[in-house]
N, C-alpha and C positions, 0 to 999 in steps of 0.2 A: 281017373285023373282028378286031382284035387283042384277045386275052383280057387282062383286068386281073389282075395278080398281087396276091393278098391276103396280108397279114401278120397275125400274132397280137399285135403290139405296139400299145399304146394311142397314139392320136393326140390331141393337145391343141389346142383352139381356144377363143377367147374368146367368152363368152356374154353379150350385152348385154341390158339391159331395154329400152332405147330406142336409137335411132340416135345420139343425142347423149350417151349415158352415158360418163362419164370413167373409171369404175372397174369394169370387167367382171370376172366370175368365169370361171375357166378350167375347162372340163369335159374329161374324158378318155373316149374311146370307141374301140371296136373291134368286129369281128364277133363275135357271140355263138356260141361254139364249145364244145359239150359233147358227151359220148358219146351221151346219149339226149335228143333234142329232144322238146318237147311241142307240142300243137296251138296253144297261144297264143304259142309262141316258135318258129316254124318255122325249119328250117335254110336258110341262104342268103338270108334276108330280114330277119334280126333283128340289130340292133346293141345292144351293152351299153354303157351310159353311167354313169360314176361322177362324184362331186363335183358333183351337181346341187344348186343352191342351194335353200333352203327355200321361197322365194317362187315358184319355177318350177312350172308345172302342165302337164297333158297338152297343152292347146291351145297353150300357149306354146312347148313343145318341137316341136310339129307345125309352127309358124311358123318356128322356127329351122332345121329341116331340110327345109323345103318345096322348096328349090332342087333337092334330089337327086331328088325324085319323089313321087308320091302315097303317103300313109302310111295304113295300115289301123288300127293301134292303138298306143297308148302306155301303158305301165304303170309307175307309180312305186312303189318299195319302200324300206323303211328299210335292208334288207340284201339281198344277192343271194339269189335263190330259183330253183332249177332245177326245182321241182315245179310241176305245173299247179294253179292256184288257181281252181277253179270251184265251190267250196263256198259256197252262199249264207249270208249272215250276217243275223241279225235286226237288229242294231245295228251301224253302221259303226264301225270301230275309230278311236280318236283318234290322229292322226298326230303324232309328236314333231317339234318345231321344230328339225330338224337337216338336215344335208346328206343327200341320198338317192342311190339308184341308179335307173336307168330301163332299160326294155326297149322299144325302138322298132322296130316291125315295118312294113316297106314292102310295098306291093302286088306289086312286081316285084323280081326278083333284080338287074336292071340298076340299080335305084335304090340298092341297097346299095353297089354298086361306085362309083357317083357320090358317095355320101355319104363313102366312105373317101378320095376324092380332093379333097374340099372344102378350100379354103384359108381360107374365112371363113363364119361363120354369120350368118343373118339375126337381127334382134332378136326377143325374145319377144313384144313388143307389135306389133300390126299395125293397119291402118286399121279392120278389121272387129272386132278383139278386143283388149282391154287387160286386163292382169292387175290385179286389185284389190289395193291396198296400204293400209296404215294402218288407220284406223278402219272403213272399208268392208269390208276383209278380215276384221277381227275380228267385225263384226256378222254377216257371212255364215257364218263358221265357227261362231259361237254358235247361229245358227238351224238349221244342219245337225245340230248335236248333239241338238236336241230332236226326237224322233221322235213323230209323231202316232199315237194308238191305232189308227186305221184302217189306216195304213201298216204298223204293226207286225203287226196281225192278218193282213193280206194276205201279208206276208213269211213268217209262221209257216205259214199254210195252203199257200203255194207250196212251202215246205221239206218239210212233211209229205207233200204229194202226191208229190213227187219221191222221198222216202224210202220210201213205201209201194210205189211203182212198182219201185224197185230191189230191195226186199225180196222182192216177188212174183216178179221175174225170177230172183233167186238161189234161191228155193225151187223154182221150176220147173226150174231147171238141175240142182239137187241131186236132185230126184225122177227126172229123166231119167237121171242117172248111176247111181242105185241100181237101175235096171232091168237085167236080165241082157242081156249082149251075145250075139253069134252063137256064141261059144265057151263060154258059160255062166258068165262072170265077172261079179261084182258089185262096183262101186266103192263103198267105204265112205266116207261123207261125215261132216262134223262134226256134222250134226244127229242122225244115228242113227235107227233105226226104233222103239226102245223109248222111250216117254215116261217121264221120271223123275217120282217122286212128290214132293209138297211136304213138306219136312222141317220139323218144329216143333222148338222148343228142347228139349223132352223127348226126342224121338227122337235129336237130335244128341248129347245127354248120354249116352244109353244106348249109342250107337255108339262114342263116345269111351271109355267105361268098358270096353266089350268089347275094344276095341283095346289098351287099357292092360293088361288081364289077359292077353291073348294075347302081348303083348310080354314080360311078366314070365315067362311059361311058357317062352318060347323063349330067354330070357337064360341063358347058360351060366355057372355059377359055378365059380371056380377052374380056368378053362380055360387062361388065359394065365399065363406065368411071373410077370409083375408082380402079377397077382391073388393067386397063391399067396403071394408075398413079403409083400404087404400084409396078407393074412389072418393070417400068422404073426406079423407085427409087432403087429397088434391084439391077438392072443392073449397075447403077452408083456406088453404094456402092462396088459391086464386082470389077469394074474397078479400083477404088481407092485403094482397098486392093491389087490388083495385081500390081499396079504401085509402091506402097510402098515396096512390096516384091522384085520387080525388082531393085529398088534403093539400097536396102540392099545388094542384090547379086552383083551389080556393085561395091559398096564400098568395099566389101570383096575381089573382084578380083583385084582392084587397090592396096589394102594393101598387097596382096600376091605377087605382081610383084617385081622383083629385077633388079637393073641396071647391065647389063652384057655387057661391051664394047667389049669383045672378045668372 
């Protein structure tokens, strides 16, 4: 079996809504190739698609690339994202009505090779699935935005359960690291062994005052050349001001004097 040569250049193919569509959109795709691959975008099975029209969805793209082979997942994004997005969200983010990018993952490596050799894509709509457009699409999007209290509560509980589990694992790991190894070394973790006390506003102010006093004590006066120069200039200015004040006082005394021969 002859191996297929892969390139890093984008391939352009027309994407139609239906078979009889007269004005298709062109999408550009290539193999998703980055330094560090994530679990949701595995190496050798993922293609990166750009210029995906706003009306296209995951099932529609699955129909379009179905000739290449079975597809395990399709992820639509506003902009390229190389990080793994497995963080649960309480409320789904509202997608902007703009062109998107997509990450399409095949079940087999051979399916990716066939996808890169395709000369034509199937339409987004099929006999079993049709993309909703017009008022039906708007109604569906509006209903999705309204989250029921029960669903929101379930999402929060699931998130907190996962968070507590991860926190417990992290603490267990840190506790294990803090124990002495065979050579007597102890790994210092960010948690530390000493529990810090709760600081009130009064305590904070006292600490700040103490630090300010220590800073003033440590400050060296007339240490640098520019400090000596500035102090001399200030001293000269003060002498001049005092001289001018003394002159005014002497002038006032002279004016107040009166000739008294007897």
